[in-house]
PDB file with SEQRES, HELIX, SHEET and CRYST1 records, atoms N, CA, C and O in Angstrom:
SEQRES   1 A   65  MET LEU LYS GLU GLN ASN GLY VAL CYS PHE LEU CYS ASN          
SEQRES   2 A   65  SER LEU PRO ASN LYS LYS LEU LEU ALA VAL ASP HIS CYS          
SEQRES   3 A   65  HIS LYS THR ASN LYS VAL ARG LYS LEU LEU CYS SER ASN          
SEQRES   4 A   65  CYS ASN THR ALA LEU GLY LEU PHE LYS ASP ASP ILE ASN          
SEQRES   5 A   65  VAL LEU ASN LYS ALA ILE SER TYR LEU LYS GLU ASN GLN          
HELIX    1 AA1 SER A   38  LEU A   46  1                                   9    
HELIX    2 AA2 ILE A   51  GLU A   63  1                                  13    
SHEET    1 AA1 2 ALA A  22  HIS A  25  0                                        
SHEET    2 AA1 2 VAL A  32  LEU A  36 -1                                        
CRYST1    1.000    1.000    1.000  90.00  90.00  90.00 P 1           1          
ATOM      1  N   MET A   1      29.248 111.015 -39.799  1.00  0.00           N  
ATOM      2  CA  MET A   1      29.609 110.524 -38.457  1.00  0.00           C  
ATOM      3  C   MET A   1      28.163 110.053 -37.747  1.00  0.00           C  
ATOM      4  O   MET A   1      28.060 108.983 -37.148  1.00  0.00           O  
ATOM      5  N   LEU A   2      27.227 110.864 -37.877  1.00  0.00           N  
ATOM      6  CA  LEU A   2      25.960 110.523 -37.352  1.00  0.00           C  
ATOM      7  C   LEU A   2      25.388 109.247 -37.985  1.00  0.00           C  
ATOM      8  O   LEU A   2      24.807 108.478 -37.219  1.00  0.00           O  
ATOM      9  N   LYS A   3      25.468 108.957 -39.140  1.00  0.00           N  
ATOM     10  CA  LYS A   3      25.037 107.810 -39.844  1.00  0.00           C  
ATOM     11  C   LYS A   3      25.887 106.536 -39.271  1.00  0.00           C  
ATOM     12  O   LYS A   3      25.363 105.474 -38.934  1.00  0.00           O  
ATOM     13  N   GLU A   4      27.151 106.792 -39.222  1.00  0.00           N  
ATOM     14  CA  GLU A   4      28.016 105.799 -38.710  1.00  0.00           C  
ATOM     15  C   GLU A   4      27.731 105.306 -37.318  1.00  0.00           C  
ATOM     16  O   GLU A   4      27.911 104.134 -36.986  1.00  0.00           O  
ATOM     17  N   GLN A   5      27.269 106.270 -36.496  1.00  0.00           N  
ATOM     18  CA  GLN A   5      26.910 105.936 -35.157  1.00  0.00           C  
ATOM     19  C   GLN A   5      25.428 105.607 -34.970  1.00  0.00           C  
ATOM     20  O   GLN A   5      24.986 105.452 -33.831  1.00  0.00           O  
ATOM     21  N   ASN A   6      24.710 105.503 -35.961  1.00  0.00           N  
ATOM     22  CA  ASN A   6      23.294 105.185 -36.052  1.00  0.00           C  
ATOM     23  C   ASN A   6      22.433 106.224 -35.271  1.00  0.00           C  
ATOM     24  O   ASN A   6      21.373 105.870 -34.755  1.00  0.00           O  
ATOM     25  N   GLY A   7      22.858 107.420 -35.188  1.00  0.00           N  
ATOM     26  CA  GLY A   7      22.191 108.482 -34.409  1.00  0.00           C  
ATOM     27  C   GLY A   7      22.240 108.425 -33.090  1.00  0.00           C  
ATOM     28  O   GLY A   7      21.415 109.061 -32.436  1.00  0.00           O  
ATOM     29  N   VAL A   8      23.245 107.629 -32.454  1.00  0.00           N  
ATOM     30  CA  VAL A   8      23.294 107.528 -30.905  1.00  0.00           C  
ATOM     31  C   VAL A   8      24.630 107.959 -30.366  1.00  0.00           C  
ATOM     32  O   VAL A   8      25.591 108.068 -31.127  1.00  0.00           O  
ATOM     33  N   CYS A   9      24.716 108.191 -29.166  1.00  0.00           N  
ATOM     34  CA  CYS A   9      25.896 108.473 -28.425  1.00  0.00           C  
ATOM     35  C   CYS A   9      26.916 107.426 -28.608  1.00  0.00           C  
ATOM     36  O   CYS A   9      26.580 106.249 -28.483  1.00  0.00           O  
ATOM     37  N   PHE A  10      28.162 107.752 -28.901  1.00  0.00           N  
ATOM     38  CA  PHE A  10      29.242 106.676 -29.094  1.00  0.00           C  
ATOM     39  C   PHE A  10      29.473 105.960 -27.774  1.00  0.00           C  
ATOM     40  O   PHE A  10      29.777 104.767 -27.778  1.00  0.00           O  
ATOM     41  N   LEU A  11      29.338 106.646 -26.642  1.00  0.00           N  
ATOM     42  CA  LEU A  11      29.658 105.994 -25.395  1.00  0.00           C  
ATOM     43  C   LEU A  11      28.523 105.248 -24.778  1.00  0.00           C  
ATOM     44  O   LEU A  11      28.695 104.098 -24.374  1.00  0.00           O  
ATOM     45  N   CYS A  12      27.333 105.871 -24.686  1.00  0.00           N  
ATOM     46  CA  CYS A  12      26.242 105.180 -23.827  1.00  0.00           C  
ATOM     47  C   CYS A  12      25.179 104.629 -24.794  1.00  0.00           C  
ATOM     48  O   CYS A  12      24.225 103.991 -24.350  1.00  0.00           O  
ATOM     49  N   ASN A  13      25.331 104.871 -26.136  1.00  0.00           N  
ATOM     50  CA  ASN A  13      24.373 104.396 -27.171  1.00  0.00           C  
ATOM     51  C   ASN A  13      22.931 104.870 -26.961  1.00  0.00           C  
ATOM     52  O   ASN A  13      21.988 104.219 -27.411  1.00  0.00           O  
ATOM     53  N   SER A  14      22.768 105.996 -26.280  1.00  0.00           N  
ATOM     54  CA  SER A  14      21.458 106.616 -26.116  1.00  0.00           C  
ATOM     55  C   SER A  14      21.056 107.557 -27.261  1.00  0.00           C  
ATOM     56  O   SER A  14      21.931 108.195 -27.846  1.00  0.00           O  
ATOM     57  N   LEU A  15      19.946 107.651 -27.551  1.00  0.00           N  
ATOM     58  CA  LEU A  15      19.380 108.678 -28.554  1.00  0.00           C  
ATOM     59  C   LEU A  15      19.355 109.978 -27.836  1.00  0.00           C  
ATOM     60  O   LEU A  15      19.111 110.000 -26.630  1.00  0.00           O  
ATOM     61  N   PRO A  16      19.591 111.050 -28.500  1.00  0.00           N  
ATOM     62  CA  PRO A  16      19.541 112.402 -27.900  1.00  0.00           C  
ATOM     63  C   PRO A  16      18.194 112.675 -27.527  1.00  0.00           C  
ATOM     64  O   PRO A  16      17.225 112.315 -28.195  1.00  0.00           O  
ATOM     65  N   ASN A  17      18.126 113.400 -26.312  1.00  0.00           N  
ATOM     66  CA  ASN A  17      16.715 113.916 -26.028  1.00  0.00           C  
ATOM     67  C   ASN A  17      16.430 115.079 -26.731  1.00  0.00           C  
ATOM     68  O   ASN A  17      16.396 115.046 -27.961  1.00  0.00           O  
ATOM     69  N   LYS A  18      16.207 116.169 -26.075  1.00  0.00           N  
ATOM     70  CA  LYS A  18      15.948 117.458 -26.733  1.00  0.00           C  
ATOM     71  C   LYS A  18      17.067 118.156 -27.325  1.00  0.00           C  
ATOM     72  O   LYS A  18      16.931 118.988 -28.222  1.00  0.00           O  
ATOM     73  N   LYS A  19      18.300 117.775 -26.761  1.00  0.00           N  
ATOM     74  CA  LYS A  19      19.510 118.392 -27.385  1.00  0.00           C  
ATOM     75  C   LYS A  19      20.118 117.413 -28.437  1.00  0.00           C  
ATOM     76  O   LYS A  19      19.979 116.191 -28.389  1.00  0.00           O  
ATOM     77  N   LEU A  20      20.784 118.074 -29.362  1.00  0.00           N  
ATOM     78  CA  LEU A  20      21.390 117.302 -30.325  1.00  0.00           C  
ATOM     79  C   LEU A  20      22.732 116.651 -29.806  1.00  0.00           C  
ATOM     80  O   LEU A  20      23.257 117.129 -28.801  1.00  0.00           O  
ATOM     81  N   LEU A  21      23.276 115.632 -30.423  1.00  0.00           N  
ATOM     82  CA  LEU A  21      24.558 115.082 -30.116  1.00  0.00           C  
ATOM     83  C   LEU A  21      25.641 116.061 -30.269  1.00  0.00           C  
ATOM     84  O   LEU A  21      25.693 116.726 -31.303  1.00  0.00           O  
ATOM     85  N   ALA A  22      26.569 116.224 -29.277  1.00  0.00           N  
ATOM     86  CA  ALA A  22      27.687 117.080 -29.419  1.00  0.00           C  
ATOM     87  C   ALA A  22      28.783 116.469 -30.150  1.00  0.00           C  
ATOM     88  O   ALA A  22      29.020 115.265 -30.055  1.00  0.00           O  
ATOM     89  N   VAL A  23      29.494 117.304 -30.917  1.00  0.00           N  
ATOM     90  CA  VAL A  23      30.617 116.907 -31.625  1.00  0.00           C  
ATOM     91  C   VAL A  23      31.735 117.029 -30.634  1.00  0.00           C  
ATOM     92  O   VAL A  23      32.141 118.154 -30.341  1.00  0.00           O  
ATOM     93  N   ASP A  24      32.298 115.886 -30.059  1.00  0.00           N  
ATOM     94  CA  ASP A  24      33.370 115.846 -29.159  1.00  0.00           C  
ATOM     95  C   ASP A  24      34.715 116.086 -29.809  1.00  0.00           C  
ATOM     96  O   ASP A  24      34.921 115.710 -30.963  1.00  0.00           O  
ATOM     97  N   HIS A  25      35.645 116.715 -29.077  1.00  0.00           N  
ATOM     98  CA  HIS A  25      36.904 116.958 -29.656  1.00  0.00           C  
ATOM     99  C   HIS A  25      37.927 116.952 -28.595  1.00  0.00           C  
ATOM    100  O   HIS A  25      37.585 117.057 -27.418  1.00  0.00           O  
ATOM    101  N   CYS A  26      39.190 116.833 -28.949  1.00  0.00           N  
ATOM    102  CA  CYS A  26      40.226 116.829 -27.984  1.00  0.00           C  
ATOM    103  C   CYS A  26      40.663 118.247 -27.922  1.00  0.00           C  
ATOM    104  O   CYS A  26      40.939 118.908 -28.923  1.00  0.00           O  
ATOM    105  N   HIS A  27      40.717 118.724 -26.585  1.00  0.00           N  
ATOM    106  CA  HIS A  27      41.075 120.112 -26.295  1.00  0.00           C  
ATOM    107  C   HIS A  27      42.401 120.478 -26.517  1.00  0.00           C  
ATOM    108  O   HIS A  27      42.733 121.651 -26.683  1.00  0.00           O  
ATOM    109  N   LYS A  28      43.290 119.404 -26.531  1.00  0.00           N  
ATOM    110  CA  LYS A  28      44.724 119.645 -26.807  1.00  0.00           C  
ATOM    111  C   LYS A  28      45.061 119.781 -28.265  1.00  0.00           C  
ATOM    112  O   LYS A  28      45.833 120.653 -28.664  1.00  0.00           O  
ATOM    113  N   THR A  29      44.463 118.891 -29.076  1.00  0.00           N  
ATOM    114  CA  THR A  29      44.761 118.970 -30.500  1.00  0.00           C  
ATOM    115  C   THR A  29      43.587 119.482 -31.427  1.00  0.00           C  
ATOM    116  O   THR A  29      43.694 119.568 -32.650  1.00  0.00           O  
ATOM    117  N   ASN A  30      42.528 119.791 -30.752  1.00  0.00           N  
ATOM    118  CA  ASN A  30      41.256 120.135 -31.445  1.00  0.00           C  
ATOM    119  C   ASN A  30      40.791 119.163 -32.493  1.00  0.00           C  
ATOM    120  O   ASN A  30      39.958 119.524 -33.324  1.00  0.00           O  
ATOM    121  N   LYS A  31      41.308 117.899 -32.495  1.00  0.00           N  
ATOM    122  CA  LYS A  31      40.877 116.783 -33.260  1.00  0.00           C  
ATOM    123  C   LYS A  31      39.452 116.326 -32.756  1.00  0.00           C  
ATOM    124  O   LYS A  31      39.186 116.052 -31.586  1.00  0.00           O  
ATOM    125  N   VAL A  32      38.537 116.285 -33.874  1.00  0.00           N  
ATOM    126  CA  VAL A  32      37.201 115.896 -33.690  1.00  0.00           C  
ATOM    127  C   VAL A  32      37.211 114.260 -33.349  1.00  0.00           C  
ATOM    128  O   VAL A  32      37.811 113.491 -34.100  1.00  0.00           O  
ATOM    129  N   ARG A  33      36.597 113.847 -32.321  1.00  0.00           N  
ATOM    130  CA  ARG A  33      36.495 112.351 -31.854  1.00  0.00           C  
ATOM    131  C   ARG A  33      35.353 111.786 -32.416  1.00  0.00           C  
ATOM    132  O   ARG A  33      35.364 111.276 -33.536  1.00  0.00           O  
ATOM    133  N   LYS A  34      34.256 111.854 -31.623  1.00  0.00           N  
ATOM    134  CA  LYS A  34      32.953 111.218 -31.964  1.00  0.00           C  
ATOM    135  C   LYS A  34      31.825 112.084 -31.571  1.00  0.00           C  
ATOM    136  O   LYS A  34      32.034 113.183 -31.057  1.00  0.00           O  
ATOM    137  N   LEU A  35      30.608 111.620 -31.798  1.00  0.00           N  
ATOM    138  CA  LEU A  35      29.389 112.356 -31.305  1.00  0.00           C  
ATOM    139  C   LEU A  35      28.950 111.692 -29.935  1.00  0.00           C  
ATOM    140  O   LEU A  35      28.852 110.479 -29.753  1.00  0.00           O  
ATOM    141  N   LEU A  36      28.696 112.704 -28.980  1.00  0.00           N  
ATOM    142  CA  LEU A  36      28.394 112.191 -27.715  1.00  0.00           C  
ATOM    143  C   LEU A  36      27.045 113.033 -27.234  1.00  0.00           C  
ATOM    144  O   LEU A  36      26.792 114.181 -27.601  1.00  0.00           O  
ATOM    145  N   CYS A  37      26.277 112.277 -26.388  1.00  0.00           N  
ATOM    146  CA  CYS A  37      25.125 112.948 -25.749  1.00  0.00           C  
ATOM    147  C   CYS A  37      25.698 114.059 -24.740  1.00  0.00           C  
ATOM    148  O   CYS A  37      26.865 114.076 -24.348  1.00  0.00           O  
ATOM    149  N   SER A  38      24.725 114.967 -24.383  1.00  0.00           N  
ATOM    150  CA  SER A  38      25.334 116.032 -23.529  1.00  0.00           C  
ATOM    151  C   SER A  38      25.833 115.472 -22.214  1.00  0.00           C  
ATOM    152  O   SER A  38      26.842 115.994 -21.738  1.00  0.00           O  
ATOM    153  N   ASN A  39      25.216 114.413 -21.528  1.00  0.00           N  
ATOM    154  CA  ASN A  39      25.782 113.691 -20.379  1.00  0.00           C  
ATOM    155  C   ASN A  39      27.132 113.322 -20.536  1.00  0.00           C  
ATOM    156  O   ASN A  39      27.989 113.743 -19.759  1.00  0.00           O  
ATOM    157  N   CYS A  40      27.418 112.504 -21.558  1.00  0.00           N  
ATOM    158  CA  CYS A  40      28.703 111.845 -21.702  1.00  0.00           C  
ATOM    159  C   CYS A  40      29.756 112.992 -22.044  1.00  0.00           C  
ATOM    160  O   CYS A  40      30.849 112.949 -21.480  1.00  0.00           O  
ATOM    161  N   ASN A  41      29.491 113.940 -22.878  1.00  0.00           N  
ATOM    162  CA  ASN A  41      30.286 115.018 -23.257  1.00  0.00           C  
ATOM    163  C   ASN A  41      30.611 115.773 -22.083  1.00  0.00           C  
ATOM    164  O   ASN A  41      31.785 116.093 -21.899  1.00  0.00           O  
ATOM    165  N   THR A  42      29.637 116.127 -21.190  1.00  0.00           N  
ATOM    166  CA  THR A  42      29.919 116.832 -19.915  1.00  0.00           C  
ATOM    167  C   THR A  42      30.812 116.120 -19.034  1.00  0.00           C  
ATOM    168  O   THR A  42      31.775 116.675 -18.505  1.00  0.00           O  
ATOM    169  N   ALA A  43      30.492 114.795 -18.846  1.00  0.00           N  
ATOM    170  CA  ALA A  43      31.305 113.916 -18.002  1.00  0.00           C  
ATOM    171  C   ALA A  43      32.765 113.950 -18.346  1.00  0.00           C  
ATOM    172  O   ALA A  43      33.634 114.104 -17.488  1.00  0.00           O  
ATOM    173  N   LEU A  44      33.010 113.801 -19.626  1.00  0.00           N  
ATOM    174  CA  LEU A  44      34.431 113.757 -20.076  1.00  0.00           C  
ATOM    175  C   LEU A  44      35.146 115.115 -19.744  1.00  0.00           C  
ATOM    176  O   LEU A  44      36.301 115.174 -19.320  1.00  0.00           O  
ATOM    177  N   GLY A  45      34.361 116.168 -19.974  1.00  0.00           N  
ATOM    178  CA  GLY A  45      34.706 117.562 -19.586  1.00  0.00           C  
ATOM    179  C   GLY A  45      35.038 117.703 -18.169  1.00  0.00           C  
ATOM    180  O   GLY A  45      36.065 118.279 -17.809  1.00  0.00           O  
ATOM    181  N   LEU A  46      34.162 117.173 -17.323  1.00  0.00           N  
ATOM    182  CA  LEU A  46      34.413 117.334 -15.878  1.00  0.00           C  
ATOM    183  C   LEU A  46      35.536 116.489 -15.392  1.00  0.00           C  
ATOM    184  O   LEU A  46      36.134 116.787 -14.358  1.00  0.00           O  
ATOM    185  N   PHE A  47      35.844 115.440 -16.104  1.00  0.00           N  
ATOM    186  CA  PHE A  47      37.113 114.672 -15.830  1.00  0.00           C  
ATOM    187  C   PHE A  47      38.319 115.191 -16.578  1.00  0.00           C  
ATOM    188  O   PHE A  47      39.387 114.578 -16.556  1.00  0.00           O  
ATOM    189  N   LYS A  48      38.155 116.277 -17.214  1.00  0.00           N  
ATOM    190  CA  LYS A  48      39.247 117.018 -17.982  1.00  0.00           C  
ATOM    191  C   LYS A  48      39.987 115.997 -18.896  1.00  0.00           C  
ATOM    192  O   LYS A  48      41.199 116.102 -19.082  1.00  0.00           O  
ATOM    193  N   ASP A  49      39.267 115.039 -19.446  1.00  0.00           N  
ATOM    194  CA  ASP A  49      39.905 113.997 -20.298  1.00  0.00           C  
ATOM    195  C   ASP A  49      41.118 113.315 -19.822  1.00  0.00           C  
ATOM    196  O   ASP A  49      41.983 112.851 -20.564  1.00  0.00           O  
ATOM    197  N   ASP A  50      41.125 113.283 -18.484  1.00  0.00           N  
ATOM    198  CA  ASP A  50      42.304 112.689 -17.793  1.00  0.00           C  
ATOM    199  C   ASP A  50      42.051 111.123 -17.588  1.00  0.00           C  
ATOM    200  O   ASP A  50      41.223 110.651 -16.808  1.00  0.00           O  
ATOM    201  N   ILE A  51      42.890 110.414 -18.405  1.00  0.00           N  
ATOM    202  CA  ILE A  51      42.594 108.875 -18.413  1.00  0.00           C  
ATOM    203  C   ILE A  51      42.913 108.363 -17.140  1.00  0.00           C  
ATOM    204  O   ILE A  51      42.249 107.417 -16.718  1.00  0.00           O  
ATOM    205  N   ASN A  52      43.970 108.914 -16.355  1.00  0.00           N  
ATOM    206  CA  ASN A  52      44.150 108.312 -14.969  1.00  0.00           C  
ATOM    207  C   ASN A  52      43.036 108.524 -14.052  1.00  0.00           C  
ATOM    208  O   ASN A  52      42.694 107.628 -13.281  1.00  0.00           O  
ATOM    209  N   VAL A  53      42.436 109.683 -14.091  1.00  0.00           N  
ATOM    210  CA  VAL A  53      41.185 109.884 -13.281  1.00  0.00           C  
ATOM    211  C   VAL A  53      40.021 108.969 -13.662  1.00  0.00           C  
ATOM    212  O   VAL A  53      39.311 108.428 -12.814  1.00  0.00           O  
ATOM    213  N   LEU A  54      39.855 108.817 -15.030  1.00  0.00           N  
ATOM    214  CA  LEU A  54      38.826 108.015 -15.524  1.00  0.00           C  
ATOM    215  C   LEU A  54      39.017 106.505 -15.118  1.00  0.00           C  
ATOM    216  O   LEU A  54      38.080 105.796 -14.752  1.00  0.00           O  
ATOM    217  N   ASN A  55      40.269 106.101 -15.216  1.00  0.00           N  
ATOM    218  CA  ASN A  55      40.623 104.645 -14.851  1.00  0.00           C  
ATOM    219  C   ASN A  55      40.345 104.518 -13.295  1.00  0.00           C  
ATOM    220  O   ASN A  55      39.814 103.497 -12.860  1.00  0.00           O  
ATOM    221  N   LYS A  56      40.674 105.468 -12.538  1.00  0.00           N  
ATOM    222  CA  LYS A  56      40.520 105.407 -11.080  1.00  0.00           C  
ATOM    223  C   LYS A  56      39.011 105.370 -10.835  1.00  0.00           C  
ATOM    224  O   LYS A  56      38.588 104.608  -9.966  1.00  0.00           O  
ATOM    225  N   ALA A  57      38.152 106.149 -11.547  1.00  0.00           N  
ATOM    226  CA  ALA A  57      36.741 106.220 -11.437  1.00  0.00           C  
ATOM    227  C   ALA A  57      36.181 104.852 -11.802  1.00  0.00           C  
ATOM    228  O   ALA A  57      35.203 104.461 -11.164  1.00  0.00           O  
ATOM    229  N   ILE A  58      36.715 104.051 -12.796  1.00  0.00           N  
ATOM    230  CA  ILE A  58      36.293 102.864 -13.268  1.00  0.00           C  
ATOM    231  C   ILE A  58      36.519 101.841 -11.990  1.00  0.00           C  
ATOM    232  O   ILE A  58      35.605 101.171 -11.509  1.00  0.00           O  
ATOM    233  N   SER A  59      37.815 101.828 -11.540  1.00  0.00           N  
ATOM    234  CA  SER A  59      38.086 100.988 -10.322  1.00  0.00           C  
ATOM    235  C   SER A  59      37.258 101.123  -9.208  1.00  0.00           C  
ATOM    236  O   SER A  59      36.766 100.158  -8.623  1.00  0.00           O  
ATOM    237  N   TYR A  60      37.068 102.427  -8.857  1.00  0.00           N  
ATOM    238  CA  TYR A  60      36.077 102.791  -7.758  1.00  0.00           C  
ATOM    239  C   TYR A  60      34.631 102.154  -7.949  1.00  0.00           C  
ATOM    240  O   TYR A  60      34.038 101.528  -7.071  1.00  0.00           O  
ATOM    241  N   LEU A  61      34.195 102.386  -9.121  1.00  0.00           N  
ATOM    242  CA  LEU A  61      32.860 101.784  -9.416  1.00  0.00           C  
ATOM    243  C   LEU A  61      32.804 100.187  -9.342  1.00  0.00           C  
ATOM    244  O   LEU A  61      31.867  99.560  -8.849  1.00  0.00           O  
ATOM    245  N   LYS A  62      33.894  99.655  -9.881  1.00  0.00           N  
ATOM    246  CA  LYS A  62      33.969  98.076  -9.797  1.00  0.00           C  
ATOM    247  C   LYS A  62      34.094  97.541  -8.354  1.00  0.00           C  
ATOM    248  O   LYS A  62      33.593  96.457  -8.051  1.00  0.00           O  
ATOM    249  N   GLU A  63      34.769  98.311  -7.456  1.00  0.00           N  
ATOM    250  CA  GLU A  63      35.084  97.928  -6.197  1.00  0.00           C  
ATOM    251  C   GLU A  63      33.832  98.168  -5.254  1.00  0.00           C  
ATOM    252  O   GLU A  63      33.655  97.583  -4.186  1.00  0.00           O  
ATOM    253  N   ASN A  64      33.005  99.102  -5.803  1.00  0.00           N  
ATOM    254  CA  ASN A  64      31.939  99.595  -4.744  1.00  0.00           C  
ATOM    255  C   ASN A  64      30.547  99.312  -5.457  1.00  0.00           C  
ATOM    256  O   ASN A  64      29.705 100.210  -5.447  1.00  0.00           O  
ATOM    257  N   GLN A  65      30.292  98.185  -6.033  1.00  0.00           N  
ATOM    258  CA  GLN A  65      29.017  97.909  -6.640  1.00  0.00           C  
ATOM    259  C   GLN A  65      28.080  97.305  -5.487  1.00  0.00           C  
ATOM    260  O   GLN A  65      26.920  96.979  -5.742  1.00  0.00           O  
TER     261      GLN A  65                                                      
END                                                                             
């Protein structure tokens, strides 16, 4: 998976700093998804993987640039 992603976070394409990339997984199914940096992994966790909230956040950012 690390090789597939060229060693970078799947979402933001950043190289990991001091921490390694996190193995992200679905909390409902425990299915492994992708490797994420700590910021992206934390963000998804704070949004509780809720697609509706994430879409609302996207709309909010688009409207308030």
